[in-house]
N, C-alpha and C positions, 0 to 999 in steps of 0.2 A: 504895434499890436496888430492882431489879425482880424480887423473889423470886417473886411470883405469876406473872409471865410465864414465868420459867424453870421453875417447877413445872408449868405447863400444857404445857410442851414435853417435859420428861423424866419427869414424874411425881414425886410426893412422895418415893417411895422412892429416887430417884436424885438427890436434892438434900440438901445438908447445910451448915449454916452455924454449927453449935454450936462453942463455944470449943475443946473437946478435938480435934475434927476439924480445925479451922483450924490448931491447933498442929502436928498431924501433917503437914499439907500446907504448912507454912510453910518447909520446907527439903527438900533432896534428900539425897544422901550427902555433900554438902560441908558446910562449917561456916557457910555463909551462911544468914541467916534473912530471911524476908519476911512478907507479910501477905495471905493469900487473903481475898477478899470472900465467896466462896461456892465450894463444890466440887460439880461436876456430873459425873454418870456417863452420858454419851450412849450410846445403843444403835444409832443409825442416822445415816447421812450427813445425812438431812433434818433431824434434830434439831440437828446441828452447824451446818448452814446457818442455821437460825432463831436459834440462840444468837449466831452471828457478826453477824447483821443487827441484833440488839438491842445488841450491844456497839458496833458501828459507830455506830449512831444516838446512843448515849450516851457515846461515846468511852471505853469501858471496855476495859481490857487483858485479853487472854486468854493464859494460860500452859497449854500442853498437857503432860500428864504421862504417862509410860509406867510403868516399874518403879521410878522414883525412885532409880536407881543412879548418876546423874550426879555427877561430882566437882568441877565448876567453877561450880555455881550456875545452870546453864542452865534448870532447872525451878523455880527459886525465884520465887514470885509477888511482884510489886510492886503491891499493891492490885489484884489480878487475879482474874478468874474462872479457876478451875482446872478444866480438862477432864481428868478421869481416864478414860483410854481402855481400861481393863481389861475392860469389857463388850463392846467391839468386838474380839473375839478369834476370829472364825470363819475357817474355810477356805472360800473361795468357789468355787474351781475348781482342778483338778489334772490334770497329765499327767506323763509320765516325765521331762520336761525342765524343767518350771517349775510353780509353784504360786502362785495368787492368794490372798492372805490379808488380813485386816483388821489394822490397825496395832497393836492391843493384844495380839496373840498373843505369848505368852512363848516365847523361843527354845527352851528345853529341851522344852516341851510340843510345839512344832512338830516338833522333831527326833525325839521319841519316836514320833510318828505316822509320820513319813517313814521311820524305821528299819524299819518293818514291810514297806516296799517296797524296802529296801536302798539308800535314798537319804538325803541330809541337806543342810541349808544349812550350808556349810562355814566361815562366819565365826563364830568362837567366842571372844568376850571372856570374861574371868574371871568376869563377872557373869551367865553363861549361864543360871543357875538361875532368875533373876528378870527379866532385862532383856527388853524387848519389841522387836519388829521396828521399830516406829515410832521408838523411842528410839535404836536402833542406826543408823537412817538419819539421824536428826537430828544425830548427832555423827560420822557416818561411821566407826563402830567397826571395828576390825580384829581383834586377838586373836592367839592363839598360832599359828594356821596361816596367818597372812598371808604368810609367806615363800613359800608355794605359791599361795594363792588371792587375795591382796591384801586389800582392805578391802570394806566393805559395798557401796560404789558399783559395784564390779566384778560384783556378783551381783544386780542389779536390772534388769529389762527396762523397766518403767515404773512410775510412781506415779499415784495419784489423790489430789488434795489439795483442800481447801476454802480459797480465798484470803480476803483481808481484806474482800472485798465480799460473801462468802457464796456465790460461784460455785464449782462443781466444775470442776477443771481436770485434764486428763491431762498428765502431765509425762514426756516422753521423754528430755529432756536431764538425766538423773538425776545425772550427775557435778556439774553446777552446783548442783543442789538439795541433794544430800547434804552434811551438815555445817552447814546453816543454822540448826539448833537451834530450830526452831519460830518463826522470825522472819519468814518469808515465806509460810507456808502450814501448814495442819493436815493432816498425812498421815492418810488414812483407809484406803486400800488400797495394796497393793504386789504386783506380780508378780515373784517371785523366781526366779532360776536355781538349779538343783540339781546336785549331784554324787553319784556312786555312793559309798557307804560303802567305805572301804578294807577289803579282805578280810583283810589281815594288817597288824599294827602291830608295830614293834619300836623300841627305843631304844638310844642310847649316852649315858653320862654321863661327860664328860671333866672332869678337875680340873686347875687351873692355880694357880700361886702369884702370877703377875703378869698384869695386864691386857694388857700388851704381848705376852706369850707367847700368850695366848688369841687376840688379834687377828690373829696370823700364821696361825693355824689356821682361823679362822672363814671366810675367803673360799673355802677349799678345800671345806668342808662345804656352803656355799651353792651350789656348782656341781653337787652331786649331784641328779639329777632326781627321786630317790625321796624327797627331804627334804620333810617336812610342816611341821615347826616347828623353830625353833632358839631356845631360851630360856636366859636367863642369871640366875644368882643370884650376887651379889657376896659376898665373904667375910663381911661384917657380916650380911647377910641370911641366909647359910648358917648362921652361928652361931646366929642367932635361931630358925632352924628345926631346931636340934639336929643340924646337919650339921657336917662338918669345916670349919674356918674357912679356906676357899679359894674360888676362883672355881669354880662348877659350870656347865658348859655342857651343856645337855640337848638332844640331837638326836633327833627323832622321824621315823621313816621309814614309808612305806606298803608295806613288804615286810619280809623277814627279814634285812635288812642289819645291823641292830643286834644287840648281844650280849644285850640285855634283851628277852626275848620272852614271858615269863609275864604274862598279863593283870593279875594281882594286883600285880606289881612295877611294871608300867607305870602302873596306877592310883595306886600310892603316889606316884610322881614327879609325876603330873598333879595330885594333891591337894595335894602340897607346894607346887607352883608356884601353884595357885589360892589357897592360904591365905596366901601371902606377905604381901600387903598387910594383911590383918586382924591377922596376928601382929605386923607392924612397927608398925601403928597402935596396937595395944594396949600397945606398949612406948614410946609417946610420940611416934612419928614419923608423924603422921597427915596431914600436908600432902603430898600426892602430886602429882608433876608428870609430864609425858609428852613431853619434847622428842624431836624426830626429827632425826637426823643420818645421812644416807645414805652418806657416804663412810667406808669402813672405817678408813682411817688417822686421819681427824679424829675418828671415834668413839672410837678408842683414846686419843687426846689428851684427849677429854672424860672418859673413864673415869678417867684419871689426875687430872684436875681434881676429879672427885667423890671420889676417894680422899683428896685433900687436905682436902676439906670434912668428912670423917669421918661421912658419912651412908650409910645402907643404900640400895642400889638393885638393881633386877632389871628384867627386861623382854624384849622381843622383839628380841633382838640381830640376828636374821636380817634384819630390815627397818629396823634403826637406831632403834627406839623404846625408850627406857629410862624407868624409873620411879624416879627418886631421891625419897626421902621425907625430909621435914624436920619439925622441931617447929613447931607453930602459932606464928605471929608472926614467923617468920624473914624477914628482908629478902632478897628474891630478885632485887633489881635487878642485882647483879653476875652472878648465875646466868643470867638471861635475856640479859644482854649477852654472856656467854661463848658461849651457844648460838648467838646471831646472828653472832658473830665467826667461828664455825666453819662458817657457811653452813647452819645448821640452822633448824628451825621450832620455835616455842615450844609447839606442840601437834601430836601425831601421831595421837591418837585420842580424847582426852577432850573436845575442843572448847575454846572460849574462854569462853563464859558470862559471869559476872560477874568471875571470878577473874583473867582475863588481858586484860580490855578495853583497858587502856592499852598492851598489847603487840601488839594486833591489827595485822598487817602492812597497810600502806597499800593494797596491791593487793587484799587480801581485803576491806578496808573499802569501797573504791570499787566493787568488783564487787557486794557485798551491797547497797549503797545503790541501785545501778541495778536490781537484782532486786526490791528492796523497793518501788521506785516502780511496778513493773509488777504485783506481786502484793498489796502491802499499802500503798497510798499513804496511807491514813488512819492508819497506824502503830498498829494495835490488837493486833498479834500479838507477844507476848513482848518488849515494850518494854524497852530498856536492856540487852539482851544483845548481845554481840560488838561492837556499834558504839555 
C-alpha cells in the first residue's frame, strides 16, 4: 500500500492504520463489518484530489465517512481508504439566506452558531448531535420537521464535490446527487438554505387505541400551516419509553396552537422521541428500517400489518416514513414485498447502503449507473453500495 504517499499528502498526524483504529472504522451504526486499509483525515480539497488520483491509479476504493451514524452500511469499507471528513468542518461564507460550509461540520454545531443570528438549518434527524452535513446529503436525510421543510435536498443551493478522477465539480442539480451515498463523488462543500428560528413552539400529544382511529385524524393535522412536525410512537414503543401503552401522536407547531407550551415539557417529548431507537435497540430490536408510504390510507394498512408482526415502530408519520424495528437476523423479504405492494419505497431517509442492495428499485439503479459513468467511471468511490 502507498502509506508514504498518503503521509506526504495529509501528514503523519492525519494518517492511521493501526489495528484498533481500523477496528473502529470497520463499521458505522449498522451491524455490517468491513476492512479499512488506512484512515485519513484530509484538511483541504487539494489533499482529497491527490488521494483520489492515487486511488484511481492503483484501483483502490475510497469510502467517505461523516459522523458514522449510518444504519445501512453505507460507510462500511470494503478494503477501502477511509476518508474521515471531521477536520473539514469550517464555515466558508455566510449571509442571511444561506451559508457555505465544509462537509464535515456537525449539524448541532452549525445550528448553535446560526442560532445566534436567529437562524437554523431546519432538517433535523434524530442523530443531530453527531451527524455531519456531508452525511446528511449522502443519504438525503429528513427528520422530524420534514412535514414542513422536506428533506436535505430541498435546502441545498449547490454542492462542490471531488469526482472519481480527482476533479472538483460544482453540482447544481442537487436533487440528483443527494442520496447517492458517496458512490459518485466526495462532497467537500455545500451551500445551504436557511430558515428563521421559530419564535414560539408548542405541542399537542394525542393518544389513540387503534391505528385506524389515528389515521383518520392525521390528514386534518397535516393541513395546518403552522405544523412543524408530526411524530408517531406505537403502543409497543410507548411502553418501552414508560408511557401509556397506546399510540402517541406528537404534533409540533411554530406558534401557540398547542396545549403544551412550557419549554421543559416540549424538551421532554423531543428527548423521548430522539431516544426511541436507542431504547428499542437496547431491548433487542436493533434492526431498524425506514419504509416510506405516502398515501395515508395505505399507511394505515401498513401499520395494521406491523401490529400483526408484533414489533415496535415509530417515525415521521407526517411524511409517511416509519421506523419498524426487528431483531437481528429477521427475514425481511415479506416485509419489503408488503411495502412495495402498498406503493411504498424501501427507504425514506436512511439510504440503501449494503443492507438493501437487492431491493434497490430498477429506476434508481439505472439512474445511478448513468451518473456513475459521468462522475466515477473507474468505480473507485464506495464500491458495492446501492448497486
